[in-house]
Chimera marker file (.cmm) of the C-alpha trace (Angstrom):
<marker_set name="trace">
<marker id="1" x="116.376" y="153.351" z="90.760" r="1" g="1" b="0" radius="0.5"/>
<marker id="2" x="114.572" y="151.994" z="93.837" r="1" g="1" b="0" radius="0.5"/>
<marker id="3" x="111.263" y="150.277" z="93.445" r="1" g="1" b="0" radius="0.5"/>
<marker id="4" x="108.133" y="152.196" z="94.502" r="1" g="1" b="0" radius="0.5"/>
<marker id="5" x="105.696" y="150.622" z="96.907" r="1" g="1" b="0" radius="0.5"/>
<marker id="6" x="102.081" y="151.518" z="97.604" r="1" g="1" b="0" radius="0.5"/>
<marker id="7" x="100.465" y="149.968" z="100.607" r="1" g="1" b="0" radius="0.5"/>
<marker id="8" x="96.815" y="150.328" z="101.717" r="1" g="1" b="0" radius="0.5"/>
<marker id="9" x="94.198" y="148.382" z="103.758" r="1" g="1" b="0" radius="0.5"/>
<marker id="10" x="91.061" y="147.412" z="102.147" r="1" g="1" b="0" radius="0.5"/>
<marker id="11" x="87.947" y="145.588" z="103.583" r="1" g="1" b="0" radius="0.5"/>
<marker id="12" x="87.066" y="142.492" z="101.809" r="1" g="1" b="0" radius="0.5"/>
<marker id="13" x="84.108" y="140.024" z="102.223" r="1" g="1" b="0" radius="0.5"/>
<marker id="14" x="85.143" y="136.340" z="102.798" r="1" g="1" b="0" radius="0.5"/>
<marker id="15" x="82.828" y="133.504" z="102.494" r="1" g="1" b="0" radius="0.5"/>
<marker id="16" x="83.093" y="129.625" z="102.205" r="1" g="1" b="0" radius="0.5"/>
<marker id="17" x="82.050" y="128.136" z="98.979" r="1" g="1" b="0" radius="0.5"/>
<marker id="18" x="81.784" y="124.417" z="98.040" r="1" g="1" b="0" radius="0.5"/>
<marker id="19" x="83.950" y="122.962" z="95.332" r="1" g="1" b="0" radius="0.5"/>
<marker id="20" x="81.601" y="122.107" z="92.535" r="1" g="1" b="0" radius="0.5"/>
<marker id="21" x="83.713" y="119.631" z="90.756" r="1" g="1" b="0" radius="0.5"/>
<marker id="22" x="84.006" y="117.457" z="93.839" r="1" g="1" b="0" radius="0.5"/>
<marker id="23" x="80.167" y="117.340" z="94.309" r="1" g="1" b="0" radius="0.5"/>
<marker id="24" x="79.797" y="116.456" z="90.575" r="1" g="1" b="0" radius="0.5"/>
<marker id="25" x="82.333" y="113.691" z="90.685" r="1" g="1" b="0" radius="0.5"/>
<marker id="26" x="80.770" y="112.279" z="93.895" r="1" g="1" b="0" radius="0.5"/>
<marker id="27" x="77.292" y="112.425" z="92.360" r="1" g="1" b="0" radius="0.5"/>
<marker id="28" x="78.682" y="110.462" z="89.278" r="1" g="1" b="0" radius="0.5"/>
<marker id="29" x="80.213" y="107.841" z="91.487" r="1" g="1" b="0" radius="0.5"/>
<marker id="30" x="76.981" y="107.692" z="93.430" r="1" g="1" b="0" radius="0.5"/>
<marker id="31" x="75.172" y="107.048" z="90.040" r="1" g="1" b="0" radius="0.5"/>
<marker id="32" x="77.617" y="104.336" z="89.103" r="1" g="1" b="0" radius="0.5"/>
<marker id="33" x="77.068" y="102.460" z="92.396" r="1" g="1" b="0" radius="0.5"/>
<marker id="34" x="73.311" y="102.676" z="92.062" r="1" g="1" b="0" radius="0.5"/>
<marker id="35" x="73.445" y="101.321" z="88.491" r="1" g="1" b="0" radius="0.5"/>
<marker id="36" x="75.672" y="98.453" z="89.856" r="1" g="1" b="0" radius="0.5"/>
<marker id="37" x="73.240" y="97.676" z="92.580" r="1" g="1" b="0" radius="0.5"/>
<marker id="38" x="70.216" y="97.795" z="90.244" r="1" g="1" b="0" radius="0.5"/>
<marker id="39" x="71.969" y="95.602" z="87.775" r="1" g="1" b="0" radius="0.5"/>
<marker id="40" x="72.904" y="92.858" z="90.143" r="1" g="1" b="0" radius="0.5"/>
<marker id="41" x="70.099" y="93.131" z="92.503" r="1" g="1" b="0" radius="0.5"/>
<marker id="42" x="67.329" y="92.292" z="89.904" r="1" g="1" b="0" radius="0.5"/>
<marker id="43" x="68.025" y="89.471" z="87.662" r="1" g="1" b="0" radius="0.5"/>
<marker id="44" x="66.038" y="90.159" z="84.470" r="1" g="1" b="0" radius="0.5"/>
<marker id="45" x="68.648" y="89.580" z="82.062" r="1" g="1" b="0" radius="0.5"/>
<marker id="46" x="67.637" y="85.929" z="81.103" r="1" g="1" b="0" radius="0.5"/>
<marker id="47" x="64.321" y="86.993" z="79.890" r="1" g="1" b="0" radius="0.5"/>
<marker id="48" x="63.398" y="88.205" z="76.414" r="1" g="1" b="0" radius="0.5"/>
<marker id="49" x="62.579" y="91.850" z="76.240" r="1" g="1" b="0" radius="0.5"/>
<marker id="50" x="58.833" y="92.642" z="75.405" r="1" g="1" b="0" radius="0.5"/>
<marker id="51" x="59.816" y="95.651" z="73.373" r="1" g="1" b="0" radius="0.5"/>
<marker id="52" x="62.683" y="94.507" z="71.321" r="1" g="1" b="0" radius="0.5"/>
<marker id="53" x="62.611" y="90.733" z="71.500" r="1" g="1" b="0" radius="0.5"/>
<marker id="54" x="66.206" y="90.457" z="72.466" r="1" g="1" b="0" radius="0.5"/>
<marker id="55" x="68.000" y="89.055" z="75.496" r="1" g="1" b="0" radius="0.5"/>
<marker id="56" x="70.395" y="91.646" z="77.132" r="1" g="1" b="0" radius="0.5"/>
<marker id="57" x="73.565" y="90.594" z="78.934" r="1" g="1" b="0" radius="0.5"/>
<marker id="58" x="74.148" y="92.061" z="82.443" r="1" g="1" b="0" radius="0.5"/>
<marker id="59" x="76.803" y="94.348" z="81.039" r="1" g="1" b="0" radius="0.5"/>
<marker id="60" x="74.454" y="95.833" z="78.532" r="1" g="1" b="0" radius="0.5"/>
<marker id="61" x="71.872" y="96.342" z="81.318" r="1" g="1" b="0" radius="0.5"/>
<marker id="62" x="74.585" y="97.965" z="83.449" r="1" g="1" b="0" radius="0.5"/>
<marker id="63" x="75.457" y="100.263" z="80.552" r="1" g="1" b="0" radius="0.5"/>
<marker id="64" x="71.714" y="101.369" z="79.974" r="1" g="1" b="0" radius="0.5"/>
<marker id="65" x="71.295" y="102.049" z="83.649" r="1" g="1" b="0" radius="0.5"/>
<marker id="66" x="74.653" y="103.903" z="83.842" r="1" g="1" b="0" radius="0.5"/>
<marker id="67" x="73.460" y="106.111" z="81.140" r="1" g="1" b="0" radius="0.5"/>
<marker id="68" x="70.444" y="107.080" z="83.309" r="1" g="1" b="0" radius="0.5"/>
<marker id="69" x="71.984" y="106.944" z="86.719" r="1" g="1" b="0" radius="0.5"/>
<marker id="70" x="75.271" y="108.822" z="86.209" r="1" g="1" b="0" radius="0.5"/>
<marker id="71" x="73.669" y="112.128" z="84.872" r="1" g="1" b="0" radius="0.5"/>
<marker id="72" x="70.935" y="111.891" z="87.647" r="1" g="1" b="0" radius="0.5"/>
<marker id="73" x="73.652" y="111.552" z="90.238" r="1" g="1" b="0" radius="0.5"/>
<marker id="74" x="75.656" y="114.434" z="88.676" r="1" g="1" b="0" radius="0.5"/>
<marker id="75" x="72.508" y="116.629" z="88.729" r="1" g="1" b="0" radius="0.5"/>
<marker id="76" x="71.921" y="115.491" z="92.388" r="1" g="1" b="0" radius="0.5"/>
<marker id="77" x="75.542" y="116.400" z="93.326" r="1" g="1" b="0" radius="0.5"/>
<marker id="78" x="75.155" y="119.776" z="91.575" r="1" g="1" b="0" radius="0.5"/>
<marker id="79" x="71.951" y="120.588" z="93.388" r="1" g="1" b="0" radius="0.5"/>
<marker id="80" x="73.555" y="119.625" z="96.843" r="1" g="1" b="0" radius="0.5"/>
<marker id="81" x="76.515" y="121.896" z="96.015" r="1" g="1" b="0" radius="0.5"/>
<marker id="82" x="74.076" y="124.836" z="95.057" r="1" g="1" b="0" radius="0.5"/>
<marker id="83" x="72.141" y="124.271" z="98.408" r="1" g="1" b="0" radius="0.5"/>
<marker id="84" x="75.444" y="124.336" z="100.313" r="1" g="1" b="0" radius="0.5"/>
<marker id="85" x="76.451" y="127.509" z="98.402" r="1" g="1" b="0" radius="0.5"/>
<marker id="86" x="73.249" y="129.235" z="99.245" r="1" g="1" b="0" radius="0.5"/>
<marker id="87" x="73.550" y="128.142" z="102.876" r="1" g="1" b="0" radius="0.5"/>
<marker id="88" x="77.081" y="129.510" z="103.266" r="1" g="1" b="0" radius="0.5"/>
<marker id="89" x="76.450" y="132.699" z="101.257" r="1" g="1" b="0" radius="0.5"/>
<marker id="90" x="74.650" y="134.055" z="104.340" r="1" g="1" b="0" radius="0.5"/>
<marker id="91" x="77.789" y="133.371" z="106.538" r="1" g="1" b="0" radius="0.5"/>
<marker id="92" x="80.084" y="136.142" z="105.339" r="1" g="1" b="0" radius="0.5"/>
<marker id="93" x="82.843" y="137.795" z="107.273" r="1" g="1" b="0" radius="0.5"/>
<marker id="94" x="84.435" y="141.179" z="106.551" r="1" g="1" b="0" radius="0.5"/>
<marker id="95" x="88.108" y="141.199" z="107.085" r="1" g="1" b="0" radius="0.5"/>
<marker id="96" x="90.921" y="143.771" z="106.586" r="1" g="1" b="0" radius="0.5"/>
<marker id="97" x="93.384" y="142.899" z="103.785" r="1" g="1" b="0" radius="0.5"/>
<marker id="98" x="96.739" y="144.492" z="103.269" r="1" g="1" b="0" radius="0.5"/>
<marker id="99" x="96.979" y="145.274" z="99.658" r="1" g="1" b="0" radius="0.5"/>
<marker id="100" x="100.703" y="146.016" z="98.517" r="1" g="1" b="0" radius="0.5"/>
<marker id="101" x="101.864" y="147.002" z="95.071" r="1" g="1" b="0" radius="0.5"/>
<marker id="102" x="105.417" y="147.252" z="94.235" r="1" g="1" b="0" radius="0.5"/>
<marker id="103" x="106.502" y="148.994" z="90.887" r="1" g="1" b="0" radius="0.5"/>
<marker id="104" x="109.828" y="148.458" z="89.405" r="1" g="1" b="0" radius="0.5"/>
<marker id="105" x="111.449" y="150.207" z="86.715" r="1" g="1" b="0" radius="0.5"/>
<marker id="106" x="111.975" y="147.323" z="84.478" r="1" g="1" b="0" radius="0.5"/>
<link id1="1" id2="2" r="1" g="1" b="0" radius="0.2"/>
<link id1="2" id2="3" r="1" g="1" b="0" radius="0.2"/>
<link id1="3" id2="4" r="1" g="1" b="0" radius="0.2"/>
<link id1="4" id2="5" r="1" g="1" b="0" radius="0.2"/>
<link id1="5" id2="6" r="1" g="1" b="0" radius="0.2"/>
<link id1="6" id2="7" r="1" g="1" b="0" radius="0.2"/>
<link id1="7" id2="8" r="1" g="1" b="0" radius="0.2"/>
<link id1="8" id2="9" r="1" g="1" b="0" radius="0.2"/>
<link id1="9" id2="10" r="1" g="1" b="0" radius="0.2"/>
<link id1="10" id2="11" r="1" g="1" b="0" radius="0.2"/>
<link id1="11" id2="12" r="1" g="1" b="0" radius="0.2"/>
<link id1="12" id2="13" r="1" g="1" b="0" radius="0.2"/>
<link id1="13" id2="14" r="1" g="1" b="0" radius="0.2"/>
<link id1="14" id2="15" r="1" g="1" b="0" radius="0.2"/>
<link id1="15" id2="16" r="1" g="1" b="0" radius="0.2"/>
<link id1="16" id2="17" r="1" g="1" b="0" radius="0.2"/>
<link id1="17" id2="18" r="1" g="1" b="0" radius="0.2"/>
<link id1="18" id2="19" r="1" g="1" b="0" radius="0.2"/>
<link id1="19" id2="20" r="1" g="1" b="0" radius="0.2"/>
<link id1="20" id2="21" r="1" g="1" b="0" radius="0.2"/>
<link id1="21" id2="22" r="1" g="1" b="0" radius="0.2"/>
<link id1="22" id2="23" r="1" g="1" b="0" radius="0.2"/>
<link id1="23" id2="24" r="1" g="1" b="0" radius="0.2"/>
<link id1="24" id2="25" r="1" g="1" b="0" radius="0.2"/>
<link id1="25" id2="26" r="1" g="1" b="0" radius="0.2"/>
<link id1="26" id2="27" r="1" g="1" b="0" radius="0.2"/>
<link id1="27" id2="28" r="1" g="1" b="0" radius="0.2"/>
<link id1="28" id2="29" r="1" g="1" b="0" radius="0.2"/>
<link id1="29" id2="30" r="1" g="1" b="0" radius="0.2"/>
<link id1="30" id2="31" r="1" g="1" b="0" radius="0.2"/>
<link id1="31" id2="32" r="1" g="1" b="0" radius="0.2"/>
<link id1="32" id2="33" r="1" g="1" b="0" radius="0.2"/>
<link id1="33" id2="34" r="1" g="1" b="0" radius="0.2"/>
<link id1="34" id2="35" r="1" g="1" b="0" radius="0.2"/>
<link id1="35" id2="36" r="1" g="1" b="0" radius="0.2"/>
<link id1="36" id2="37" r="1" g="1" b="0" radius="0.2"/>
<link id1="37" id2="38" r="1" g="1" b="0" radius="0.2"/>
<link id1="38" id2="39" r="1" g="1" b="0" radius="0.2"/>
<link id1="39" id2="40" r="1" g="1" b="0" radius="0.2"/>
<link id1="40" id2="41" r="1" g="1" b="0" radius="0.2"/>
<link id1="41" id2="42" r="1" g="1" b="0" radius="0.2"/>
<link id1="42" id2="43" r="1" g="1" b="0" radius="0.2"/>
<link id1="43" id2="44" r="1" g="1" b="0" radius="0.2"/>
<link id1="44" id2="45" r="1" g="1" b="0" radius="0.2"/>
<link id1="45" id2="46" r="1" g="1" b="0" radius="0.2"/>
<link id1="46" id2="47" r="1" g="1" b="0" radius="0.2"/>
<link id1="47" id2="48" r="1" g="1" b="0" radius="0.2"/>
<link id1="48" id2="49" r="1" g="1" b="0" radius="0.2"/>
<link id1="49" id2="50" r="1" g="1" b="0" radius="0.2"/>
<link id1="50" id2="51" r="1" g="1" b="0" radius="0.2"/>
<link id1="51" id2="52" r="1" g="1" b="0" radius="0.2"/>
<link id1="52" id2="53" r="1" g="1" b="0" radius="0.2"/>
<link id1="53" id2="54" r="1" g="1" b="0" radius="0.2"/>
<link id1="54" id2="55" r="1" g="1" b="0" radius="0.2"/>
<link id1="55" id2="56" r="1" g="1" b="0" radius="0.2"/>
<link id1="56" id2="57" r="1" g="1" b="0" radius="0.2"/>
<link id1="57" id2="58" r="1" g="1" b="0" radius="0.2"/>
<link id1="58" id2="59" r="1" g="1" b="0" radius="0.2"/>
<link id1="59" id2="60" r="1" g="1" b="0" radius="0.2"/>
<link id1="60" id2="61" r="1" g="1" b="0" radius="0.2"/>
<link id1="61" id2="62" r="1" g="1" b="0" radius="0.2"/>
<link id1="62" id2="63" r="1" g="1" b="0" radius="0.2"/>
<link id1="63" id2="64" r="1" g="1" b="0" radius="0.2"/>
<link id1="64" id2="65" r="1" g="1" b="0" radius="0.2"/>
<link id1="65" id2="66" r="1" g="1" b="0" radius="0.2"/>
<link id1="66" id2="67" r="1" g="1" b="0" radius="0.2"/>
<link id1="67" id2="68" r="1" g="1" b="0" radius="0.2"/>
<link id1="68" id2="69" r="1" g="1" b="0" radius="0.2"/>
<link id1="69" id2="70" r="1" g="1" b="0" radius="0.2"/>
<link id1="70" id2="71" r="1" g="1" b="0" radius="0.2"/>
<link id1="71" id2="72" r="1" g="1" b="0" radius="0.2"/>
<link id1="72" id2="73" r="1" g="1" b="0" radius="0.2"/>
<link id1="73" id2="74" r="1" g="1" b="0" radius="0.2"/>
<link id1="74" id2="75" r="1" g="1" b="0" radius="0.2"/>
<link id1="75" id2="76" r="1" g="1" b="0" radius="0.2"/>
<link id1="76" id2="77" r="1" g="1" b="0" radius="0.2"/>
<link id1="77" id2="78" r="1" g="1" b="0" radius="0.2"/>
<link id1="78" id2="79" r="1" g="1" b="0" radius="0.2"/>
<link id1="79" id2="80" r="1" g="1" b="0" radius="0.2"/>
<link id1="80" id2="81" r="1" g="1" b="0" radius="0.2"/>
<link id1="81" id2="82" r="1" g="1" b="0" radius="0.2"/>
<link id1="82" id2="83" r="1" g="1" b="0" radius="0.2"/>
<link id1="83" id2="84" r="1" g="1" b="0" radius="0.2"/>
<link id1="84" id2="85" r="1" g="1" b="0" radius="0.2"/>
<link id1="85" id2="86" r="1" g="1" b="0" radius="0.2"/>
<link id1="86" id2="87" r="1" g="1" b="0" radius="0.2"/>
<link id1="87" id2="88" r="1" g="1" b="0" radius="0.2"/>
<link id1="88" id2="89" r="1" g="1" b="0" radius="0.2"/>
<link id1="89" id2="90" r="1" g="1" b="0" radius="0.2"/>
<link id1="90" id2="91" r="1" g="1" b="0" radius="0.2"/>
<link id1="91" id2="92" r="1" g="1" b="0" radius="0.2"/>
<link id1="92" id2="93" r="1" g="1" b="0" radius="0.2"/>
<link id1="93" id2="94" r="1" g="1" b="0" radius="0.2"/>
<link id1="94" id2="95" r="1" g="1" b="0" radius="0.2"/>
<link id1="95" id2="96" r="1" g="1" b="0" radius="0.2"/>
<link id1="96" id2="97" r="1" g="1" b="0" radius="0.2"/>
<link id1="97" id2="98" r="1" g="1" b="0" radius="0.2"/>
<link id1="98" id2="99" r="1" g="1" b="0" radius="0.2"/>
<link id1="99" id2="100" r="1" g="1" b="0" radius="0.2"/>
<link id1="100" id2="101" r="1" g="1" b="0" radius="0.2"/>
<link id1="101" id2="102" r="1" g="1" b="0" radius="0.2"/>
<link id1="102" id2="103" r="1" g="1" b="0" radius="0.2"/>
<link id1="103" id2="104" r="1" g="1" b="0" radius="0.2"/>
<link id1="104" id2="105" r="1" g="1" b="0" radius="0.2"/>
<link id1="105" id2="106" r="1" g="1" b="0" radius="0.2"/>
</marker_set>
């Protein structure tokens, strides 16, 4: 038995959309860089903390700053992706798509 085919043309709307994962990873990387810059730019690790009475190493300070800067960077990257998505949602194109279905007897 020969396969049956149905072929028709549909109109579809196409628009550009950002890849959210890329923006989130770039935001996390930006948060990591900001945490590194803040850690090594200000040398406050040789002083006793007024709140805890402890002296923190640079790696501990980097870890604390990373806990703050990485989520902030991820949120910033997500916000930028949403802004781009909103901007590109107005630029849609309608195109003709050839939709083909082939049914076999299997």
